[in-house]
N, C-alpha and C positions, 0 to 999 in steps of 0.2 A: 533449558530453553530460555528461562528467565535471565540467567546470567549472560547468555549470548546476546540477547536483545539489549540488555542494559549496558553491556561492556563492549560489545563488538560492532554494533551498528553505529555508523557515523556517516551522515550524508551532509556535506557542507552546503550552505546556502550562499551563493555568490550573487553579486548584482546582476540584474537581467542583462545588462550590456556585456557582461563578461561571458555569459553562457549562451548568448544568441549565436555566437560564432561556434558552430559545432566542431570545428577543428581545433579550438583552443584547448589547452591542457586542463583548464578548470572545468570546461564543459565535459570533456572526456572522463575526468575523474569523477565528477558528479554522476554521470551516467553509469559508470561502473559500480559505484556505491549504491545507486538506486536499484540496479538490477540484482546486485548481491542481496539487498534487503528483500526484494520480491521473491528471490529464491528461498530465503530464510522463511518468509511468510508462507510460502508453499509447503516447505518442510514441516513447519510448526502445525499447519492445519491438516497435514496428512495424519496426525495423531488423533483426528476426530474418531470417536467411538472407543478410543483406548484411554485417553486422558479426559477428565471431566470437561464438559462443554463450557462451563463458566470460566474455567482456567484458560482454555484455548481462546475463548472470545476476548478475555482480558489481555492475554499475551499477544495474540495475533492481530486483533482489531484495535483495542484501546491503546496498547503500547506501540506496536509496530506500524500498523496502517495509519492511525490518527496522529501519532507523534512524529513519524518520520516520512512515510511515503506520501501522505496527503499534502504535506508542505511542498514537495517537489511537484506533485500534480497540479497544485494551485498556481505554481510559478511557471509551468510549462505552457507556452502559448497554445490556443486551440488549433487543432490540426491533426494530421495523421500520427505524429509522434505521441501526442497526448492520448489519442484514441487507442493506440497500441498499448501504452502503459496501463490505461484503465482496463482494457480487455484482459491483460495478463493478471491484474489484481483480481478481477471478477472470476477468472478461471481458477483461482486458488480457493475460493470460498466453497465450503461443502454444501451441496444442494439440499441436503437434509435439513439444514438450518432454516430453509425458506418454505418448507412444505406446509406448515400449519399457520403461516401468516395470511392475513387478509389481503385481498387485492389492493394494491396501492400503498401498502405499508412495508416497513423494513425493520431490521434489527436496530435497536437504539444506537449501537456502536457504529452503524453505517450511515447515520443521518447526514453527516457532513460530506461523506463520499458521494452519497446519492444526490445531494444538492449540487455538488461539482458536476456530476454526470448530467444533470438536468440543464445546467448552464451550457 
């Protein structure tokens, strides 16, 4: 999993003007790479309960979500597209990770993502 995240994930960052046109090749490529990374996130987090939680949180949240996916989410204009992307990311997260958290708190690795959701 670590090798796949480090060597296979590539999501290019293009200027906003380039990706605003959803029919542009750059926009389509960036979208495909984003959704491929979300699928990898989902697959990595499916190992919850089998692989140590610290390892999964490092790989899935610190490396994949915060290093790659969040950059795209922050550069996607507010609206239905951004909401759909955020919903898919949230759907990947194991519910068990949130059971013992106090109300209004989150995992340290999710702080930046939560701040994005609040905006």
